C-alpha positions in Angstrom: 161.2 73.1 218.7 162.1 71.6 215.2 165.6 73.1 214.5 167.9 71.9 211.5 170.9 71.7 210.8 172.4 74.1 208.4 172.8 71.7 205.6 169.5 70.5 205.3 168.2 73.4 205.7 170.2 74.6 202.5 169.5 71.2 201.1 165.3 71.9 201.9 166.1 75.6 200.2 167.3 73.9 197.1 164.7 71.0 197.0 162.4 73.6 197.3 163.3 76.4 194.5 164.1 73.0 192.6 160.2 72.2 192.5 159.2 75.9 191.9 161.3 75.7 188.8 159.6 73.1 187.6 155.7 74.0 188.4 155.0 77.3 189.6 153.5 76.5 193.7 155.3 73.5 193.5 157.9 74.7 195.5 155.2 75.5 198.3 153.4 72.8 198.6 156.1 70.5 198.3 157.8 73.2 202.0 153.7 72.6 203.0 154.3 68.9 203.1 157.3 68.8 205.0 156.7 71.1 207.3 153.3 68.8 208.1 155.7 65.7 208.0 157.7 67.7 211.1 154.5 68.8 212.7 153.6 65.0 212.9 156.8 63.5 213.8 156.6 66.5 216.2 153.4 65.6 217.6 153.5 61.7 217.7 157.7 61.6 218.8 157.4 57.9 218.0 157.8 58.2 214.7 162.3 58.8 213.8 164.9 57.4 215.5 165.7 58.8 218.1 169.5 59.3 218.3 172.2 58.7 220.6 174.4 61.4 220.0 171.7 64.2 221.2 169.3 63.6 223.9 165.8 65.0 222.1 167.1 64.2 218.7 165.1 62.2 216.6 166.0 61.2 212.8 163.0 60.3 210.1 165.4 58.4 207.4 162.4 58.1 204.9 160.1 61.0 203.8 157.3 60.1 202.1 157.5 62.9 198.5 154.6 61.4 197.4 
C-alpha cells in the first residue's frame, strides 16, 4: 500500500489543481502519471531509496514530470 504524508498529499492536490488551471484535463493527466510512477515504484520496490526512518518506506527523490 502506498500512503502519502499529509503535507505530500496537499502538495499533490495543489499541483493537480495548478496543472488543471493551465489546461483543462492536464491536472488529470498529471495525476495519472504520478499514480503510474507510484505503481511502478511499488511493483519493483527497487526504485527509490529505502528510508532508515521506517521499514518499508522508500523515497523517490526525482519525479519524471516530462
